[in-house]
C-alpha atoms as one frame of an Amber mdcrd trajectory, in Angstrom:
protein
 -26.301  -1.558   2.302 -22.927  -3.304   2.630 -21.817  -5.008  -0.608 -21.412
  -8.786  -0.283 -17.924 -10.179   0.303 -16.041 -12.207   2.894 -12.623 -11.876
   4.512 -10.658 -15.007   3.570  -7.298 -16.247   4.936  -5.761 -15.132   1.622
  -7.094 -11.596   2.095  -5.820 -11.463   5.699  -2.373 -12.643   4.541  -2.253
 -10.016   1.783  -3.375  -7.272   4.217  -0.550  -8.230   6.568   2.031  -8.253
   3.743   0.890  -4.865   2.451   0.869  -3.377   5.971   4.410  -4.632   6.532
   5.599  -3.012   3.314   3.849   0.253   4.170   5.603   0.188   7.527   8.976
  -0.153   5.838   8.045   2.561   3.355   7.228   4.931   6.214  10.393   4.057
   8.127  12.550   4.686   5.056  10.601   7.828   4.090   9.751   6.398   0.676
   6.099   7.517   0.607   6.817  10.525  -1.602   8.865   9.284  -4.532  11.430
  11.653  -6.057  10.151  13.799  -8.922  11.562  11.701 -11.776  10.106   8.503
 -10.309   6.736  10.150  -9.743   6.680  11.183 -13.399   7.760   7.731 -14.631
   5.120   6.032 -12.473   2.424   8.402 -13.660   3.297   7.591 -17.277   3.106
   3.836 -16.555  -0.250   4.293 -14.805  -1.842   6.300 -17.623  -0.533   4.105
 -20.435  -1.519   0.864 -18.643  -5.031   1.892 -17.534  -5.853   3.024 -21.079
  -4.220   0.049 -22.826  -6.515  -2.200 -20.782  -9.418  -0.366 -22.534  -7.856
  -0.706 -25.998  -5.780   2.457 -26.312  -2.904   1.903 -28.758  -0.438   4.632
 -27.671   2.953   3.477 -26.368   4.892   4.549 -23.285   7.009   6.774 -25.525
   3.942   8.444 -27.045   2.339   9.026 -23.634   5.648  10.498 -22.430   5.694
  12.856 -25.424   2.124  14.023 -24.674   2.984  14.634 -21.005   5.900  16.773
 -22.287   3.482  18.702 -24.531   4.930  17.266 -27.749   2.973  16.342 -30.856
   2.156  12.687 -31.399   0.874  10.795 -34.414  -1.918   8.346 -33.607  -5.683
   7.879 -33.555  -7.327  11.086 -32.416  -9.534   9.243 -29.905  -6.470   7.607
 -28.305  -4.698  11.003 -28.027  -7.773  12.578 -26.396  -7.983   9.687 -23.928
  -4.351  10.198 -22.891  -4.653  13.981 -22.607  -7.777  13.583 -20.457  -6.053
  11.002 -18.258  -3.051  13.318 -17.789  -5.426  16.079 -16.689  -7.341  13.940
 -14.203  -4.273  12.295 -12.639  -2.613  15.713 -12.281  -5.571  16.718 -10.100
  -5.648  13.454  -8.110  -4.797  15.241  -4.817  -7.905  17.437  -5.116 -10.443
  14.642  -5.273 -12.210  13.536  -2.081 -12.783   9.811  -2.095 -16.093   9.947
  -0.183 -17.577  12.654  -2.369 -19.862  11.624  -5.237 -19.711  15.108  -6.737
 -15.873  14.816  -6.755 -16.240  11.397  -8.418 -18.497  12.833 -11.142 -16.126
  15.768 -11.696 -13.301  13.290 -12.293 -15.369  11.392 -14.860 -16.185  14.665
 -16.621 -12.444  15.372 -17.057 -11.532  11.770 -17.913 -14.210  11.367 -20.605
 -14.418  14.896 -22.021 -14.973  14.697 -25.781 -15.336  10.929 -25.636 -18.950
  10.435 -24.488 -22.122  12.386 -24.935 -22.568  13.211 -21.228 -19.236  13.221
 -19.336 -19.718  13.447 -15.568 -23.308  12.147 -15.778 -24.744   8.726 -14.944
 -26.189   6.755 -17.849 -29.867   6.965 -18.669 -30.018   3.821 -20.814 -29.333
   0.117 -20.270 -25.784  -1.188 -20.415 -23.961  -4.486 -20.595 -20.534  -5.986
 -21.205 -20.202  -8.065 -24.351 -17.623 -10.860 -24.689 -17.502 -12.044 -28.304
 -21.092 -12.560 -29.390 -22.449 -13.072 -25.868 -23.481 -10.667 -23.116 -21.035
 -11.345 -20.260 -22.688  -8.966 -17.830 -26.003  -7.152 -17.879 -25.775  -4.049
 -15.695 -28.630  -2.901 -13.417 -31.326  -0.723 -14.937 -30.445   2.959 -15.452
 -33.235   3.947 -13.025 -31.360   2.108 -10.217 -27.901   3.606 -10.816 -28.095
   6.699  -8.637 -29.467   4.777  -5.633 -26.829   2.054  -6.029 -24.058   4.630
  -6.237 -25.435   6.419  -3.165 -25.283   3.099  -1.306 -21.731   2.483  -2.534
 -20.488   5.895  -1.393 -22.262   5.394   1.955 -20.362   2.122   2.347 -17.102
   3.822   1.432 -17.700   6.576   3.981 -19.148   4.622   6.907 -18.023   0.976
   6.834 -15.346   0.003   9.392 -13.358  -2.351   7.137  -9.822  -1.228   6.104
  -9.525   1.237   3.226  -7.508  -1.358   1.322 -10.505  -3.683   1.228 -13.011
  -0.904   0.590 -11.002   0.350  -2.365 -11.151  -3.110  -3.978 -14.868  -3.506
  -3.231 -15.570  -0.080  -4.704 -13.720  -0.925  -7.907 -15.611  -4.210  -8.371
 -19.019  -2.717  -7.518 -18.408   0.111  -9.940 -17.768  -2.437 -12.697 -20.941
  -4.326 -11.678 -23.183  -1.205 -11.577 -21.616   0.210 -14.723 -22.957   3.697
 -13.905 -21.514   5.449 -16.970 -22.050   4.868 -20.665 -18.247   4.488 -20.936
 -15.137   4.868 -18.775 -16.233   2.598 -15.911 -13.098   0.458 -15.806 -10.644
   3.369 -15.874 -12.775   5.271 -13.309 -12.656   2.264 -10.976  -8.861   2.095
 -11.156  -8.533   5.870 -10.819 -10.816   6.006  -7.779  -8.890   3.263  -6.034
  -5.829   5.574  -6.181  -7.953   8.421  -4.838  -9.136   6.262  -1.943  -5.717
   4.826  -1.064  -3.830   8.119  -1.186  -5.571   8.860   2.106  -3.948   5.716
   3.526  -0.465   6.583   2.236   0.609   9.361  -0.166   2.657   6.848  -2.131
  -0.553   5.385  -3.583  -1.036   8.551  -5.641   2.011   7.486  -7.662   1.952
   3.664  -7.348   1.449   2.114 -10.818  -0.867  -0.715  -9.759  -2.456  -0.418
 -13.218   0.717  -1.735 -14.815   0.504  -4.940 -12.727  -3.164  -5.265 -13.693
  -2.251  -4.832 -17.365   0.411  -7.557 -17.056  -2.190  -9.868 -15.524  -5.140
  -8.714 -17.616  -6.540 -12.169 -18.205  -6.459 -12.825 -14.424  -8.142  -9.444
 -13.905 -11.078 -10.385 -16.123 -11.164 -13.874 -14.580 -11.447 -12.328 -11.079
 -14.314 -10.088 -12.282 -16.055 -13.087 -13.830 -15.592 -15.183 -10.668 -17.019
 -12.416  -8.516 -20.001 -12.051 -10.845 -20.612 -15.799 -10.707 -20.287 -16.042
  -6.904 -22.365 -12.910  -6.291 -19.679 -11.220  -4.134 -16.419  -9.370  -4.693
 -14.140 -11.718  -2.706 -12.210 -13.093  -5.764 -11.690  -9.569  -7.073 -10.473
  -8.341  -3.674  -7.886 -11.156  -3.581  -6.653 -10.371  -7.102  -6.432  -6.610
  -6.532  -4.668  -6.864  -3.148  -2.091  -9.183  -4.725  -1.527  -6.572  -7.478
  -1.063  -3.834  -4.847   1.374  -5.994  -2.886   3.460  -6.660  -6.045   3.468
  -2.984  -7.010   4.668  -2.014  -3.523   7.449  -4.636  -3.615   8.679  -3.317
  -6.982   8.525   0.266  -5.750  10.596  -0.535  -2.695  13.281  -2.172  -4.803
  13.478   0.928  -7.015  14.031   3.282  -4.069  17.394   2.146  -2.677  19.094
   5.474  -3.514  19.402   7.774  -0.438  16.802  10.550  -0.481  17.862  14.149
  -1.124  17.044  17.318   0.827  14.302  18.148  -1.713  12.827  14.659  -1.236
  12.800  15.154   2.545  11.028  18.499   2.228   8.376  17.003  -0.049   7.872
  14.045   2.289   7.535  16.307   5.312   4.944  18.411   3.488   2.672  15.359
   3.448   3.041  15.089   7.236   2.462  18.700   8.332   0.335  20.158   5.552
  -0.196  23.867   6.179   0.762  23.710   9.898   3.769  25.545  11.326   6.714
  23.463  12.508  10.159  23.873  14.073  13.534  22.385  13.214  13.037  20.062
  16.182   9.785  18.776  14.601  11.708  18.149  11.372  14.463  16.299  13.244
  11.944  14.278  15.250  10.569  12.931  11.950  13.934  12.448  10.170  15.808
  10.866  13.059  18.602   9.635  10.809  19.895  13.132   9.872  21.979  15.551
  11.934  20.914  18.992  13.175  23.189  20.791  10.656  21.653  18.739   7.809
  18.139  19.678   9.000  19.214  23.376   9.066  20.561  23.116   5.517  17.328
  21.477   4.309  15.193  24.196   5.845  17.429  27.006   4.586  17.206  25.550
   1.055  13.418  25.404   1.430  13.319  29.071   2.330  15.780  30.100  -0.368
  13.731  28.283  -3.021  10.486  29.719  -1.647   9.079  26.359  -0.676   8.936
  27.531   2.952   8.211  30.686   4.870  10.214  31.392   8.056   9.316  33.533
  11.046  10.958  34.094  14.411  14.605  33.901  15.391  16.969  31.193  16.529
  15.157  28.879  18.992  11.748  30.481  18.243  12.045  30.007  14.461   9.014
  28.377  12.873   8.387  27.316   9.257   5.388  26.591   7.087   4.976  25.519
   3.477   4.111  28.232   0.966   1.455  26.146  -0.821
């Protein structure tokens, strides 16, 4: 069953703005950020998504843990960060339409933090605000069927992935399928969904924007609960994505390097063979000698395999 929501003028406007930015990103070959920016964005994502849930570790402490250094802090907070590092490192392996993939991600994210990581709850659940119950989740006996419906929507509905990613995140919060980790799983899975739309989403720190606007985030959830549909939450989340894309574009004004180009092209061809002409057809702004130098460097550094000679030369990525 399709979750309830409507497409408002605000949503259409945000979809257009995001699509325009994605077009610019593709034209400028910005969809695979350089290594140092990928790492910095990943740190922002992990620190922000966990801070929303009450984690006390700073950007500096998360950076230290990513660099395998010791950190002083609450043991639970350290475990949360280490788990998040592990799950985001494997982001490319998760299939957004696969419930088993989804449960595997929860098992990694919540290892050592809940009694049954990677399993749906078997008891009632609710969200408490102060001394009041702000949201009473559906009965545990309904969770599996509701999640089956949600994944069916994700796989089969014809609406844009951008909208479906927002709907999924809200519905996950509403169903509350796990005893803990629902919020961070919703934000994680939105990245898993959207990386299929553009590889840049695997490294886009939307979570940092959400953290900055945390009160608006909870307000959008509350408004969606009250209205019985996810429309307010879709509007909030699309606005956060649009802002994150705008910030990312402003950070990427430095010309890309040969290594950047090779990483970007990997996302286009995957494991398929390609020629220098294919490479030039994609990077129209570079010269033939530059393309040759890029490809030679790729072979020398064992990023690429080469076969054939001169005009018949073909390349493919090693991994």
